[in-house]
C-alpha positions in Angstrom: 0.2 -0.2 -0.2 1.6 3.4 -0.7 2.1 6.1 1.7 -0.8 8.1 0.9 -3.2 4.7 0.9 -2.0 4.2 4.1 -2.2 7.7 5.7 -5.9 7.4 4.4 -7.1 4.3 5.7 -5.7 5.7 9.4 -7.4 8.2 9.6 -10.7 6.0 8.0 -11.1 8.2 5.1 -12.3 7.5 2.1 -11.1 8.1 -1.7 -14.4 9.4 -2.3 -14.1 11.6 0.3 -10.7 12.1 -0.1 -11.1 12.8 -4.0 -14.0 15.5 -3.0 -11.0 17.3 -1.2 -8.8 17.9 -3.8 -10.9 18.1 -7.1 -10.8 14.2 -8.0 -13.3 11.2 -8.4 -12.4 8.4 -6.0 -11.2 5.9 -9.6 -8.5 8.9 -9.9 -7.7 8.5 -6.2 -7.4 5.0 -6.3 -5.5 5.0 -8.9 -2.9 7.6 -7.9 -2.7 4.9 -4.3 -2.0 2.3 -6.5 0.8 3.9 -8.4 -1.4 3.8 -11.5 -1.2 7.5 -12.7 1.6 10.0 -12.8 0.0 13.0 -10.6 0.3 16.6 -12.3 1.8 19.1 -10.0 -1.6 21.2 -8.8 -2.5 17.4 -7.8 0.9 16.6 -5.8 0.2 20.7 -4.4 -3.4 19.7 -3.3 -2.3 16.3 -1.7 0.2 17.9 0.5 -1.8 20.7 1.5 -5.2 18.2 2.1 -3.1 15.9 4.5 -1.4 19.0 6.5 2.1 17.3 4.6 2.3 14.2 5.9 2.2 13.1 2.0 4.7 15.1 0.0 5.3 15.0 -3.7 8.5 13.2 -3.1 6.1 10.2 -1.2 3.4 10.2 -4.4 7.1 9.5 -6.6 8.8 7.3 -4.5 11.5 9.8 -4.4 13.5 8.8 -0.8 14.2 12.0 0.9 18.1 12.7 1.7 20.0 13.4 4.6 21.3 17.0 4.9 24.9 17.0 4.8 26.1 18.2 8.3 
């Protein structure tokens, strides 16, 4: 399960409910969670905003965070 899918499940938010919040239908949210669609910049920003920053654009593209140099 994707980080977004796990996040929504942990909060008890359905794909339909979250889709309403970001302006997408439930099938699109399902495909985003399954990694079957590319997320555009606007959708990534909406997901970031609606999750309070818990899901970042990097999470949507499976880009690992890097450690900052000391």
